[in-house]
All heavy atoms as a GROMACS GRO file, in nm:
protein
  571
    1TRP      N    1   1.512  -0.867  -0.202
    1TRP     CA    2   1.382  -0.830  -0.138
    1TRP      C    3   1.322  -0.718  -0.210
    1TRP      O    4   1.386  -0.633  -0.277
    1TRP     CB    5   1.400  -0.812   0.006
    1TRP     CG    6   1.504  -0.706   0.048
    1TRP    CD1    7   1.627  -0.736   0.087
    1TRP    CD2    8   1.489  -0.569   0.049
    1TRP    NE1    9   1.699  -0.623   0.114
    1TRP    CE2   10   1.616  -0.516   0.098
    1TRP    CE3   11   1.398  -0.481   0.028
    1TRP    CZ2   12   1.642  -0.380   0.104
    1TRP    CZ3   13   1.409  -0.341   0.039
    1TRP    CH2   14   1.538  -0.296   0.088
    2VAL      N   15   1.193  -0.692  -0.186
    2VAL     CA   16   1.116  -0.576  -0.239
    2VAL      C   17   1.058  -0.513  -0.113
    2VAL      O   18   0.998  -0.579  -0.028
    2VAL     CB   19   1.013  -0.624  -0.338
    2VAL    CG1   20   0.923  -0.511  -0.377
    2VAL    CG2   21   1.069  -0.679  -0.457
    3LYS      N   22   1.071  -0.375  -0.110
    3LYS     CA   23   1.010  -0.302  -0.001
    3LYS      C   24   0.891  -0.221  -0.059
    3LYS      O   25   0.903  -0.159  -0.165
    3LYS     CB   26   1.111  -0.207   0.053
    3LYS     CG   27   1.056  -0.127   0.175
    3LYS     CD   28   1.164  -0.034   0.227
    3LYS     CE   29   1.105   0.049   0.345
    3LYS     NZ   30   1.216   0.142   0.392
    4CYS      N   31   0.786  -0.225   0.012
    4CYS     CA   32   0.663  -0.144  -0.022
    4CYS      C   33   0.634  -0.050   0.097
    4CYS      O   34   0.618  -0.093   0.210
    4CYS     CB   35   0.545  -0.231  -0.053
    4CYS     SG   36   0.399  -0.140  -0.092
    5ASN      N   37   0.630   0.080   0.064
    5ASN     CA   38   0.583   0.183   0.162
    5ASN      C   39   0.441   0.216   0.119
    5ASN      O   40   0.424   0.253   0.002
    5ASN     CB   41   0.665   0.309   0.157
    5ASN     CG   42   0.802   0.279   0.220
    5ASN    OD1   43   0.897   0.246   0.152
    5ASN    ND2   44   0.817   0.290   0.353
    6SER      N   45   0.344   0.198   0.207
    6SER     CA   46   0.205   0.231   0.173
    6SER      C   47   0.158   0.332   0.265
    6SER      O   48   0.198   0.351   0.380
    6SER     CB   49   0.112   0.108   0.184
    6SER     OG   50   0.097   0.059   0.317
    7TYR      N   51   0.070   0.417   0.204
    7TYR     CA   52   0.014   0.539   0.280
    7TYR      C   53  -0.129   0.541   0.256
    7TYR      O   54  -0.187   0.498   0.159
    7TYR     CB   55   0.077   0.667   0.229
    7TYR     CG   56   0.227   0.666   0.231
    7TYR    CD1   57   0.303   0.622   0.122
    7TYR    CD2   58   0.291   0.706   0.345
    7TYR    CE1   59   0.438   0.621   0.125
    7TYR    CE2   60   0.430   0.704   0.348
    7TYR     CZ   61   0.505   0.663   0.242
    7TYR     OH   62   0.634   0.654   0.241
    8ARG      N   63  -0.204   0.598   0.351
    8ARG     CA   64  -0.339   0.625   0.335
    8ARG      C   65  -0.374   0.765   0.363
    8ARG      O   66  -0.307   0.829   0.445
    8ARG     CB   67  -0.433   0.533   0.424
    8ARG     CG   68  -0.399   0.532   0.569
    8ARG     CD   69  -0.499   0.634   0.632
    8ARG     NE   70  -0.463   0.642   0.774
    8ARG     CZ   71  -0.395   0.742   0.830
    8ARG    NH1   72  -0.358   0.837   0.749
    8ARG    NH2   73  -0.369   0.762   0.953
    9VAL      N   74  -0.470   0.818   0.290
    9VAL     CA   75  -0.511   0.955   0.309
    9VAL      C   76  -0.661   0.948   0.347
    9VAL      O   77  -0.740   0.894   0.265
    9VAL     CB   78  -0.485   1.038   0.183
    9VAL    CG1   79  -0.540   1.180   0.211
    9VAL    CG2   80  -0.344   1.039   0.146
   10ALA      N   81  -0.695   1.003   0.467
   10ALA     CA   82  -0.839   1.003   0.506
   10ALA      C   83  -0.880   1.136   0.554
   10ALA      O   84  -0.794   1.209   0.617
   10ALA     CB   85  -0.854   0.901   0.623
   11LYS      N   86  -0.999   1.169   0.524
   11LYS     CA   87  -1.051   1.292   0.566
   11LYS      C   88  -1.148   1.266   0.680
   11LYS      O   89  -1.260   1.224   0.662
   11LYS     CB   90  -1.137   1.365   0.456
   11LYS     CG   91  -1.176   1.508   0.492
   11LYS     CD   92  -1.243   1.572   0.370
   11LYS     CE   93  -1.285   1.714   0.418
   11LYS     NZ   94  -1.343   1.787   0.299
   12GLY      N   95  -1.090   1.273   0.808
   12GLY     CA   96  -1.168   1.235   0.926
   12GLY      C   97  -1.155   1.091   0.951
   12GLY      O   98  -1.099   1.011   0.867
   13SER      N   99  -1.210   1.041   1.063
   13SER     CA  100  -1.202   0.900   1.098
   13SER      C  101  -1.297   0.815   1.010
   13SER      O  102  -1.278   0.706   0.988
   13SER     CB  103  -1.224   0.876   1.241
   13SER     OG  104  -1.358   0.918   1.278
   14LEU      N  105  -1.399   0.877   0.961
   14LEU     CA  106  -1.498   0.815   0.870
   14LEU      C  107  -1.530   0.915   0.759
   14LEU      O  108  -1.607   1.004   0.774
   14LEU     CB  109  -1.625   0.774   0.944
   14LEU     CG  110  -1.718   0.696   0.862
   14LEU    CD1  111  -1.660   0.569   0.804
   14LEU    CD2  112  -1.857   0.668   0.938
   15GLY      N  113  -1.453   0.901   0.649
   15GLY     CA  114  -1.470   0.992   0.536
   15GLY      C  115  -1.414   0.938   0.411
   15GLY      O  116  -1.398   0.812   0.402
   16LEU      N  117  -1.383   1.026   0.319
   16LEU     CA  118  -1.324   0.974   0.189
   16LEU      C  119  -1.181   0.929   0.218
   16LEU      O  120  -1.100   0.995   0.275
   16LEU     CB  121  -1.326   1.094   0.093
   16LEU     CG  122  -1.465   1.143   0.051
   16LEU    CD1  123  -1.450   1.258  -0.041
   16LEU    CD2  124  -1.540   1.038  -0.018
   17VAL      N  125  -1.148   0.815   0.165
   17VAL     CA  126  -1.021   0.748   0.191
   17VAL      C  127  -0.960   0.705   0.059
   17VAL      O  128  -1.020   0.651  -0.028
   17VAL     CB  129  -1.038   0.627   0.282
   17VAL    CG1  130  -0.912   0.550   0.295
   17VAL    CG2  131  -1.100   0.664   0.412
   18ASP      N  132  -0.827   0.740   0.047
   18ASP     CA  133  -0.744   0.694  -0.066
   18ASP      C  134  -0.629   0.619  -0.004
   18ASP      O  135  -0.583   0.652   0.110
   18ASP     CB  136  -0.690   0.810  -0.150
   18ASP     CG  137  -0.798   0.884  -0.216
   18ASP    OD1  138  -0.905   0.828  -0.254
   18ASP    OD2  139  -0.784   1.013  -0.230
   19TYR      N  140  -0.568   0.526  -0.080
   19TYR     CA  141  -0.441   0.475  -0.035
   19TYR      C  142  -0.356   0.442  -0.148
   19TYR      O  143  -0.396   0.431  -0.265
   19TYR     CB  144  -0.459   0.333   0.053
   19TYR     CG  145  -0.520   0.219  -0.020
   19TYR    CD1  146  -0.437   0.126  -0.081
   19TYR    CD2  147  -0.653   0.193  -0.020
   19TYR    CE1  148  -0.484   0.017  -0.141
   19TYR    CE2  149  -0.710   0.083  -0.091
   19TYR     CZ  150  -0.622  -0.005  -0.147
   19TYR     OH  151  -0.674  -0.116  -0.209
   20ASP      N  152  -0.218   0.445  -0.128
   20ASP     CA  153  -0.120   0.432  -0.229
   20ASP      C  154   0.004   0.358  -0.173
   20ASP      O  155   0.017   0.346  -0.057
   20ASP     CB  156  -0.086   0.557  -0.298
   20ASP     CG  157  -0.039   0.667  -0.206
   20ASP    OD1  158  -0.018   0.643  -0.088
   20ASP    OD2  159  -0.020   0.769  -0.258
   21GLY      N  160   0.089   0.322  -0.261
   21GLY     CA  161   0.212   0.255  -0.223
   21GLY      C  162   0.316   0.256  -0.330
   21GLY      O  163   0.287   0.277  -0.449
   22ILE      N  164   0.438   0.241  -0.291
   22ILE     CA  165   0.546   0.237  -0.386
   22ILE      C  166   0.640   0.123  -0.358
   22ILE      O  167   0.670   0.091  -0.239
   22ILE     CB  168   0.632   0.372  -0.381
   22ILE    CG1  169   0.734   0.376  -0.490
   22ILE    CG2  170   0.688   0.397  -0.248
   22ILE    CD1  171   0.797   0.515  -0.519
   23PHE      N  172   0.681   0.056  -0.457
   23PHE     CA  173   0.765  -0.062  -0.443
   23PHE      C  174   0.908  -0.029  -0.485
   23PHE      O  175   0.935   0.039  -0.591
   23PHE     CB  176   0.727  -0.181  -0.538
   23PHE     CG  177   0.586  -0.239  -0.502
   23PHE    CD1  178   0.472  -0.186  -0.560
   23PHE    CD2  179   0.581  -0.332  -0.403
   23PHE    CE1  180   0.351  -0.238  -0.518
   23PHE    CE2  181   0.458  -0.390  -0.367
   23PHE     CZ  182   0.342  -0.332  -0.426
   24ARG      N  183   1.013  -0.069  -0.412
   24ARG     CA  184   1.151  -0.048  -0.439
   24ARG      C  185   1.231  -0.173  -0.422
   24ARG      O  186   1.194  -0.254  -0.331
   24ARG     CB  187   1.207   0.065  -0.352
   24ARG     CG  188   1.143   0.198  -0.370
   24ARG     CD  189   1.214   0.299  -0.279
   24ARG     NE  190   1.150   0.434  -0.284
   24ARG     CZ  191   1.192   0.532  -0.364
   24ARG    NH1  192   1.294   0.503  -0.439
   24ARG    NH2  193   1.130   0.640  -0.368
   25ASP      N  194   1.336  -0.189  -0.491
   25ASP     CA  195   1.422  -0.301  -0.463
   25ASP      C  196   1.531  -0.272  -0.368
   25ASP      O  197   1.530  -0.164  -0.308
   25ASP     CB  198   1.494  -0.353  -0.606
   25ASP     CG  199   1.588  -0.249  -0.668
   25ASP    OD1  200   1.627  -0.152  -0.596
   25ASP    OD2  201   1.626  -0.278  -0.779
   26HIS      N  202   1.626  -0.362  -0.340
   26HIS     CA  203   1.724  -0.348  -0.237
   26HIS      C  204   1.825  -0.237  -0.269
   26HIS      O  205   1.912  -0.201  -0.186
   26HIS     CB  206   1.798  -0.484  -0.208
   26HIS     CG  207   1.860  -0.541  -0.316
   26HIS    ND1  208   1.792  -0.610  -0.420
   26HIS    CD2  209   1.996  -0.539  -0.352
   26HIS    CE1  210   1.884  -0.648  -0.512
   26HIS    NE2  211   2.002  -0.611  -0.479
   27HIS      N  212   1.823  -0.186  -0.396
   27HIS     CA  213   1.911  -0.070  -0.424
   27HIS      C  214   1.831   0.062  -0.429
   27HIS      O  215   1.880   0.163  -0.483
   27HIS     CB  216   1.971  -0.090  -0.567
   27HIS     CG  217   2.067  -0.202  -0.574
   27HIS    ND1  218   2.186  -0.208  -0.512
   27HIS    CD2  219   2.056  -0.325  -0.634
   27HIS    CE1  220   2.254  -0.322  -0.532
   27HIS    NE2  221   2.174  -0.399  -0.607
   28ALA      N  222   1.709   0.060  -0.381
   28ALA     CA  223   1.611   0.173  -0.380
   28ALA      C  224   1.566   0.215  -0.518
   28ALA      O  225   1.513   0.318  -0.535
   28ALA     CB  226   1.683   0.296  -0.308
   29ASN      N  227   1.573   0.125  -0.621
   29ASN     CA  228   1.520   0.154  -0.745
   29ASN      C  229   1.367   0.135  -0.744
   29ASN      O  230   1.321   0.033  -0.682
   29ASN     CB  231   1.582   0.061  -0.853
   29ASN     CG  232   1.730   0.076  -0.869
   29ASN    OD1  233   1.778   0.196  -0.876
   29ASN    ND2  234   1.804  -0.028  -0.873
   30ILE      N  235   1.291   0.225  -0.806
   30ILE     CA  236   1.149   0.216  -0.800
   30ILE      C  237   1.106   0.107  -0.905
   30ILE      O  238   1.145   0.102  -1.018
   30ILE     CB  239   1.088   0.343  -0.844
   30ILE    CG1  240   1.116   0.451  -0.740
   30ILE    CG2  241   0.936   0.328  -0.862
   30ILE    CD1  242   1.070   0.592  -0.778
   31LEU      N  243   1.023   0.008  -0.848
   31LEU     CA  244   0.975  -0.101  -0.930
   31LEU      C  245   0.834  -0.080  -0.982
   31LEU      O  246   0.786  -0.137  -1.079
   31LEU     CB  247   0.980  -0.236  -0.856
   31LEU     CG  248   1.123  -0.281  -0.806
   31LEU    CD1  249   1.108  -0.394  -0.719
   31LEU    CD2  250   1.213  -0.300  -0.931
   32GLY      N  251   0.760   0.002  -0.909
   32GLY     CA  252   0.620   0.029  -0.943
   32GLY      C  253   0.553   0.103  -0.825
   32GLY      O  254   0.607   0.117  -0.716
   33CYS      N  255   0.423   0.131  -0.855
   33CYS     CA  256   0.339   0.188  -0.744
   33CYS      C  257   0.198   0.164  -0.776
   33CYS      O  258   0.163   0.116  -0.881
   33CYS     CB  259   0.367   0.344  -0.741
   33CYS     SG  260   0.344   0.432  -0.898
   34PHE      N  261   0.110   0.199  -0.685
   34PHE     CA  262  -0.026   0.186  -0.690
   34PHE      C  263  -0.105   0.293  -0.616
   34PHE      O  264  -0.046   0.351  -0.522
   34PHE     CB  265  -0.079   0.048  -0.645
   34PHE     CG  266  -0.056   0.022  -0.497
   34PHE    CD1  267  -0.158   0.047  -0.405
   34PHE    CD2  268   0.064  -0.037  -0.456
   34PHE    CE1  269  -0.141   0.019  -0.270
   34PHE    CE2  270   0.081  -0.066  -0.316
   34PHE     CZ  271  -0.021  -0.037  -0.227
   35ALA      N  272  -0.224   0.329  -0.653
   35ALA     CA  273  -0.304   0.416  -0.587
   35ALA      C  274  -0.457   0.377  -0.616
   35ALA      O  275  -0.486   0.356  -0.727
   35ALA     CB  276  -0.277   0.561  -0.636
   36PHE      N  277  -0.534   0.396  -0.512
   36PHE     CA  278  -0.680   0.360  -0.520
   36PHE      C  279  -0.756   0.454  -0.432
   36PHE      O  280  -0.725   0.478  -0.319
   36PHE     CB  281  -0.700   0.217  -0.469
   36PHE     CG  282  -0.640   0.112  -0.560
   36PHE    CD1  283  -0.511   0.058  -0.524
   36PHE    CD2  284  -0.704   0.066  -0.670
   36PHE    CE1  285  -0.448  -0.031  -0.601
   36PHE    CE2  286  -0.641  -0.026  -0.753
   36PHE     CZ  287  -0.519  -0.080  -0.720
   37GLY      N  288  -0.871   0.497  -0.489
   37GLY     CA  289  -0.976   0.567  -0.411
   37GLY      C  290  -1.072   0.466  -0.359
   37GLY      O  291  -1.112   0.375  -0.440
   38MET      N  292  -1.113   0.484  -0.235
   38MET     CA  293  -1.195   0.383  -0.174
   38MET      C  294  -1.334   0.434  -0.140
   38MET      O  295  -1.429   0.362  -0.101
   38MET     CB  296  -1.142   0.323  -0.046
   38MET     CG  297  -1.008   0.259  -0.075
   38MET     SD  298  -0.943   0.197   0.081
   38MET     CE  299  -1.061   0.077   0.125
   39GLY      N  300  -1.355   0.558  -0.153
   39GLY     CA  301  -1.484   0.618  -0.119
   39GLY      C  302  -1.494   0.644   0.033
   39GLY      O  303  -1.387   0.673   0.096
   40ILE      N  304  -1.604   0.627   0.091
   40ILE     CA  305  -1.630   0.646   0.233
   40ILE      C  306  -1.600   0.511   0.312
   40ILE      O  307  -1.680   0.421   0.300
   40ILE     CB  308  -1.760   0.700   0.263
   40ILE    CG1  309  -1.781   0.831   0.192
   40ILE    CG2  310  -1.789   0.713   0.415
   40ILE    CD1  311  -1.916   0.893   0.209
   41LYS      N  312  -1.489   0.508   0.381
   41LYS     CA  313  -1.455   0.397   0.465
   41LYS      C  314  -1.380   0.446   0.591
   41LYS      O  315  -1.355   0.559   0.600
   41LYS     CB  316  -1.352   0.297   0.390
   41LYS     CG  317  -1.406   0.247   0.254
   41LYS     CD  318  -1.512   0.143   0.278
   41LYS     CE  319  -1.554   0.093   0.138
   41LYS     NZ  320  -1.678   0.009   0.153
   42ASN      N  321  -1.362   0.362   0.679
   42ASN     CA  322  -1.293   0.407   0.801
   42ASN      C  323  -1.140   0.394   0.791
   42ASN      O  324  -1.092   0.313   0.693
   42ASN     CB  325  -1.340   0.341   0.930
   42ASN     CG  326  -1.309   0.192   0.943
   42ASN    OD1  327  -1.207   0.145   0.901
   42ASN    ND2  328  -1.412   0.118   0.991
   43ASP      N  329  -1.056   0.442   0.871
   43ASP     CA  330  -0.917   0.443   0.862
   43ASP      C  331  -0.849   0.304   0.875
   43ASP      O  332  -0.766   0.276   0.787
   43ASP     CB  333  -0.860   0.534   0.981
   43ASP     CG  334  -0.712   0.561   0.964
   43ASP    OD1  335  -0.672   0.605   0.853
   43ASP    OD2  336  -0.645   0.554   1.065
   44LEU      N  337  -0.903   0.233   0.962
   44LEU     CA  338  -0.846   0.087   0.976
   44LEU      C  339  -0.866   0.003   0.847
   44LEU      O  340  -0.770  -0.063   0.806
   44LEU     CB  341  -0.909   0.017   1.095
   44LEU     CG  342  -0.860  -0.124   1.116
   44LEU    CD1  343  -0.706  -0.137   1.140
   44LEU    CD2  344  -0.933  -0.191   1.242
   45PHE      N  345  -0.989   0.015   0.790
   45PHE     CA  346  -1.012  -0.051   0.666
   45PHE      C  347  -0.926  -0.009   0.554
   45PHE      O  348  -0.870  -0.099   0.481
   45PHE     CB  349  -1.165  -0.022   0.625
   45PHE     CG  350  -1.204  -0.103   0.503
   45PHE    CD1  351  -1.258  -0.225   0.518
   45PHE    CD2  352  -1.191  -0.048   0.377
   45PHE    CE1  353  -1.300  -0.301   0.405
   45PHE    CE2  354  -1.231  -0.116   0.265
   45PHE     CZ  355  -1.282  -0.249   0.283
   46ALA      N  356  -0.886   0.114   0.548
   46ALA     CA  357  -0.796   0.168   0.438
   46ALA      C  358  -0.657   0.108   0.466
   46ALA      O  359  -0.591   0.069   0.371
   46ALA     CB  360  -0.787   0.313   0.447
   47LYS      N  361  -0.607   0.110   0.588
   47LYS     CA  362  -0.473   0.055   0.618
   47LYS      C  363  -0.465  -0.094   0.581
   47LYS      O  364  -0.363  -0.140   0.516
   47LYS     CB  365  -0.440   0.075   0.762
   47LYS     CG  366  -0.418   0.216   0.799
   47LYS     CD  367  -0.400   0.228   0.952
   47LYS     CE  368  -0.399   0.377   0.987
   47LYS     NZ  369  -0.385   0.390   1.132
   48LEU      N  370  -0.565  -0.172   0.618
   48LEU     CA  371  -0.569  -0.312   0.589
   48LEU      C  372  -0.581  -0.339   0.439
   48LEU      O  373  -0.502  -0.426   0.387
   48LEU     CB  374  -0.674  -0.383   0.668
   48LEU     CG  375  -0.652  -0.391   0.814
   48LEU    CD1  376  -0.778  -0.452   0.881
   48LEU    CD2  377  -0.533  -0.472   0.854
   49SER      N  378  -0.652  -0.265   0.374
   49SER     CA  379  -0.674  -0.274   0.222
   49SER      C  380  -0.539  -0.248   0.153
   49SER      O  381  -0.513  -0.313   0.057
   49SER     CB  382  -0.784  -0.185   0.173
   49SER     OG  383  -0.903  -0.220   0.223
   50ALA      N  384  -0.468  -0.147   0.193
   50ALA     CA  385  -0.334  -0.116   0.136
   50ALA      C  386  -0.239  -0.231   0.152
   50ALA      O  387  -0.163  -0.259   0.060
   50ALA     CB  388  -0.284   0.015   0.189
   51ALA      N  389  -0.240  -0.289   0.270
   51ALA     CA  390  -0.147  -0.398   0.294
   51ALA      C  391  -0.184  -0.522   0.212
   51ALA      O  392  -0.094  -0.583   0.151
   51ALA     CB  393  -0.149  -0.436   0.444
   52ILE      N  394  -0.313  -0.546   0.200
   52ILE     CA  395  -0.354  -0.666   0.115
   52ILE      C  396  -0.319  -0.637  -0.028
   52ILE      O  397  -0.273  -0.725  -0.099
   52ILE     CB  398  -0.504  -0.685   0.137
   52ILE    CG1  399  -0.534  -0.739   0.274
   52ILE    CG2  400  -0.559  -0.778   0.039
   52ILE    CD1  401  -0.673  -0.742   0.325
   53LYS      N  402  -0.350  -0.516  -0.077
   53LYS     CA  403  -0.318  -0.486  -0.216
   53LYS      C  404  -0.167  -0.502  -0.244
   53LYS      O  405  -0.130  -0.552  -0.344
   53LYS     CB  406  -0.364  -0.345  -0.248
   53LYS     CG  407  -0.340  -0.309  -0.399
   53LYS     CD  408  -0.405  -0.399  -0.492
   53LYS     CE  409  -0.555  -0.393  -0.502
   53LYS     NZ  410  -0.611  -0.485  -0.604
   54ALA      N  411  -0.078  -0.453  -0.152
   54ALA     CA  412   0.061  -0.465  -0.165
   54ALA      C  413   0.107  -0.615  -0.179
   54ALA      O  414   0.183  -0.657  -0.262
   54ALA     CB  415   0.138  -0.399  -0.055
   55ILE      N  416   0.049  -0.700  -0.098
   55ILE     CA  417   0.074  -0.841  -0.098
   55ILE      C  418   0.021  -0.909  -0.231
   55ILE      O  419   0.098  -0.987  -0.288
   55ILE     CB  420   0.008  -0.909   0.028
   55ILE    CG1  421   0.086  -0.859   0.155
   55ILE    CG2  422   0.020  -1.062   0.016
   55ILE    CD1  423   0.005  -0.896   0.284
   56GLU      N  424  -0.094  -0.863  -0.271
   56GLU     CA  425  -0.144  -0.918  -0.403
   56GLU      C  426  -0.052  -0.876  -0.517
   56GLU      O  427  -0.022  -0.968  -0.599
   56GLU     CB  428  -0.283  -0.864  -0.427
   56GLU     CG  429  -0.392  -0.930  -0.338
   56GLU     CD  430  -0.524  -0.860  -0.355
   56GLU    OE1  431  -0.530  -0.755  -0.421
   56GLU    OE2  432  -0.626  -0.923  -0.306
   57ILE      N  433  -0.008  -0.762  -0.518
   57ILE     CA  434   0.072  -0.710  -0.628
   57ILE      C  435   0.215  -0.783  -0.623
   57ILE      O  436   0.269  -0.827  -0.729
   57ILE     CB  437   0.099  -0.563  -0.620
   57ILE    CG1  438  -0.040  -0.486  -0.658
   57ILE    CG2  439   0.213  -0.511  -0.720
   57ILE    CD1  440  -0.041  -0.337  -0.636
   58THR      N  441   0.270  -0.802  -0.505
   58THR     CA  442   0.392  -0.868  -0.490
   58THR      C  443   0.388  -1.006  -0.537
   58THR      O  444   0.475  -1.057  -0.609
   58THR     CB  445   0.431  -0.868  -0.337
   58THR    OG1  446   0.439  -0.734  -0.293
   58THR    CG2  447   0.567  -0.937  -0.317
   59HIS      N  448   0.279  -1.075  -0.508
   59HIS     CA  449   0.257  -1.217  -0.552
   59HIS      C  450   0.240  -1.223  -0.701
   59HIS      O  451   0.299  -1.308  -0.765
   59HIS     CB  452   0.136  -1.268  -0.480
   59HIS     CG  453   0.100  -1.415  -0.526
   59HIS    ND1  454   0.173  -1.523  -0.486
   59HIS    CD2  455   0.006  -1.463  -0.611
   59HIS    CE1  456   0.125  -1.634  -0.540
   59HIS    NE2  457   0.025  -1.594  -0.611
   60THR      N  458   0.165  -1.131  -0.763
   60THR     CA  459   0.140  -1.128  -0.900
   60THR      C  460   0.277  -1.111  -0.973
   60THR      O  461   0.295  -1.181  -1.089
   60THR     CB  462   0.053  -1.008  -0.942
   60THR    OG1  463  -0.071  -1.033  -0.873
   60THR    CG2  464   0.034  -1.001  -1.092
   61HIS      N  465   0.366  -1.039  -0.928
   61HIS     CA  466   0.497  -1.011  -0.996
   61HIS      C  467   0.599  -1.122  -0.957
   61HIS      O  468   0.714  -1.116  -1.018
   61HIS     CB  469   0.560  -0.877  -0.959
   61HIS     CG  470   0.484  -0.761  -1.025
   61HIS    ND1  471   0.497  -0.733  -1.157
   61HIS    CD2  472   0.394  -0.671  -0.977
   61HIS    CE1  473   0.427  -0.631  -1.192
   61HIS    NE2  474   0.356  -0.592  -1.077
   62GLY      N  475   0.563  -1.217  -0.875
   62GLY     CA  476   0.658  -1.317  -0.836
   62GLY      C  477   0.769  -1.276  -0.740
   62GLY      O  478   0.869  -1.349  -0.727
   63TRP      N  479   0.750  -1.169  -0.675
   63TRP     CA  480   0.848  -1.125  -0.579
   63TRP      C  481   0.821  -1.196  -0.445
   63TRP      O  482   0.705  -1.193  -0.392
   63TRP     CB  483   0.839  -0.974  -0.548
   63TRP     CG  484   0.859  -0.886  -0.670
   63TRP    CD1  485   0.941  -0.919  -0.782
   63TRP    CD2  486   0.795  -0.761  -0.710
   63TRP    NE1  487   0.932  -0.817  -0.876
   63TRP    CE2  488   0.846  -0.725  -0.833
   63TRP    CE3  489   0.698  -0.683  -0.639
   63TRP    CZ2  490   0.812  -0.600  -0.893
   63TRP    CZ3  491   0.667  -0.567  -0.699
   63TRP    CH2  492   0.721  -0.528  -0.821
   64ARG      N  493   0.913  -1.268  -0.396
   64ARG     CA  494   0.891  -1.363  -0.281
   64ARG      C  495   0.934  -1.307  -0.151
   64ARG      O  496   0.882  -1.357  -0.046
   64ARG     CB  497   0.957  -1.496  -0.301
   64ARG     CG  498   0.908  -1.570  -0.432
   64ARG     CD  499   0.764  -1.611  -0.410
   64ARG     NE  500   0.712  -1.670  -0.529
   64ARG     CZ  501   0.597  -1.631  -0.587
   64ARG    NH1  502   0.529  -1.533  -0.535
   64ARG    NH2  503   0.555  -1.694  -0.691
   65LYS      N  504   1.011  -1.205  -0.146
   65LYS     CA  505   1.051  -1.148  -0.014
   65LYS      C  506   0.996  -1.000  -0.013
   65LYS      O  507   1.044  -0.913  -0.086
   65LYS     CB  508   1.200  -1.146   0.004
   65LYS     CG  509   1.256  -1.293   0.010
   65LYS     CD  510   1.404  -1.286   0.027
   65LYS     CE  511   1.460  -1.426   0.032
   65LYS     NZ  512   1.606  -1.420   0.055
   66LEU      N  513   0.902  -0.971   0.082
   66LEU     CA  514   0.841  -0.847   0.092
   66LEU      C  515   0.862  -0.784   0.223
   66LEU      O  516   0.847  -0.849   0.327
   66LEU     CB  517   0.685  -0.852   0.071
   66LEU     CG  518   0.602  -0.734   0.095
   66LEU    CD1  519   0.640  -0.624  -0.010
   66LEU    CD2  520   0.458  -0.759   0.087
   67TRP      N  521   0.906  -0.661   0.220
   67TRP     CA  522   0.923  -0.579   0.348
   67TRP      C  523   0.820  -0.466   0.330
   67TRP      O  524   0.827  -0.380   0.245
   67TRP     CB  525   1.063  -0.518   0.344
   67TRP     CG  526   1.089  -0.426   0.456
   67TRP    CD1  527   1.006  -0.377   0.555
   67TRP    CD2  528   1.219  -0.362   0.487
   67TRP    NE1  529   1.072  -0.295   0.642
   67TRP    CE2  530   1.206  -0.284   0.599
   67TRP    CE3  531   1.338  -0.361   0.421
   67TRP    CZ2  532   1.310  -0.201   0.646
   67TRP    CZ3  533   1.443  -0.290   0.467
   67TRP    CH2  534   1.425  -0.207   0.586
   68LEU      N  535   0.716  -0.478   0.420
   68LEU     CA  536   0.603  -0.383   0.406
   68LEU      C  537   0.603  -0.289   0.524
   68LEU      O  538   0.618  -0.327   0.637
   68LEU     CB  539   0.469  -0.468   0.415
   68LEU     CG  540   0.342  -0.392   0.404
   68LEU    CD1  541   0.328  -0.318   0.276
   68LEU    CD2  542   0.220  -0.489   0.413
   69GLU      N  543   0.593  -0.162   0.485
   69GLU     CA  544   0.592  -0.055   0.589
   69GLU      C  545   0.464   0.033   0.553
   69GLU      O  546   0.441   0.063   0.448
   69GLU     CB  547   0.712   0.036   0.576
   69GLU     CG  548   0.840  -0.021   0.633
   69GLU     CD  549   0.952   0.075   0.645
   69GLU    OE1  550   0.937   0.195   0.606
   69GLU    OE2  551   1.062   0.037   0.693
   70CYS      N  552   0.383   0.051   0.671
   70CYS     CA  553   0.276   0.138   0.657
   70CYS      C  554   0.292   0.260   0.740
   70CYS      O  555   0.382   0.269   0.826
   70CYS     CB  556   0.156   0.058   0.712
   70CYS     SG  557   0.121  -0.088   0.613
   71ASP      N  558   0.206   0.362   0.729
   71ASP     CA  559   0.218   0.486   0.791
   71ASP      C  560   0.148   0.480   0.932
   71ASP      O  561   0.139   0.586   1.001
   71ASP     CB  562   0.167   0.600   0.713
   71ASP     CG  563   0.016   0.592   0.688
   71ASP    OD1  564  -0.043   0.483   0.710
   71ASP    OD2  565  -0.039   0.694   0.641
   72SER      N  566   0.103   0.367   0.976
   72SER     CA  567   0.040   0.359   1.104
   72SER      C  568   0.133   0.306   1.213
   72SER      O  569   0.236   0.260   1.189
   72SER     CB  570  -0.077   0.262   1.101
   72SER     OG  571  -0.039   0.137   1.054
   0.00000   0.00000   0.00000
């Protein structure tokens, strides 16, 4: 399996938002990471976007078992 921990950074409930994530294998080895700036969005949008991006990256790499953790 591959585990992704994703985080979002927001300035206020409606402000500048960034999100990032890190992928690790079952031995805790780092497989990759991502980070994106989104501009002005709300907190829920950022959390959902991070989850969608993690799923897209997982699919692109052919990793079929994903354990996704978010900071919410």
